[in-house]
C-alpha positions in Angstrom: 0.0 0.0 0.0 2.8 2.4 0.7 4.2 1.8 -2.8 1.1 3.2 -4.3 1.3 6.4 -2.2 5.0 6.8 -3.2 4.1 6.3 -6.9 1.2 8.8 -6.7 3.5 11.4 -5.0 6.1 10.8 -7.7 3.7 11.1 -10.6 2.0 14.2 -9.2 5.5 15.8 -8.7 6.5 15.0 -12.3 3.2 16.4 -13.6 3.7 19.6 -11.6 7.2 20.0 -13.0 5.9 19.7 -16.5 3.0 22.1 -15.8 5.5 24.7 -14.4 7.7 24.2 -17.4 4.8 24.7 -19.8 3.6 27.8 -18.0 7.1 29.2 -18.0 7.3 28.6 -21.8 4.0 30.3 -22.4 4.9 33.3 -20.3 8.4 33.7 -21.9 6.8 33.7 -25.4 7.8 30.4 -26.8 4.5 29.9 -28.5 4.0 33.4 -29.9 4.7 32.8 -33.6 1.3 32.0 -35.1 2.0 33.1 -38.7 5.1 31.5 -39.9 4.6 27.7 -39.3 1.4 27.7 -41.4 2.7 29.9 -44.2 6.3 28.6 -44.4 5.2 25.7 -46.5 3.7 28.0 -49.1 7.0 29.7 -50.0 9.8 28.1 -51.9 13.3 28.1 -50.5 15.8 30.4 -52.1 18.2 28.4 -54.3 21.6 27.9 -52.9 24.3 29.8 -54.7 26.8 27.4 -56.2 30.2 29.1 -56.7 32.8 27.2 -58.6 36.4 28.3 -58.4 
């Protein structure tokens, strides 16, 4: 029975750490770029310049 309590405390602790990390990421602006991921696929990449010497 004590193993279940230890596992519950461990899992809640890990979940709390991930929640804090997610909230920190949102607050610091990690997810602010809404435009470029959806439109990046529409534009072609610039061709690489090949210089031969």
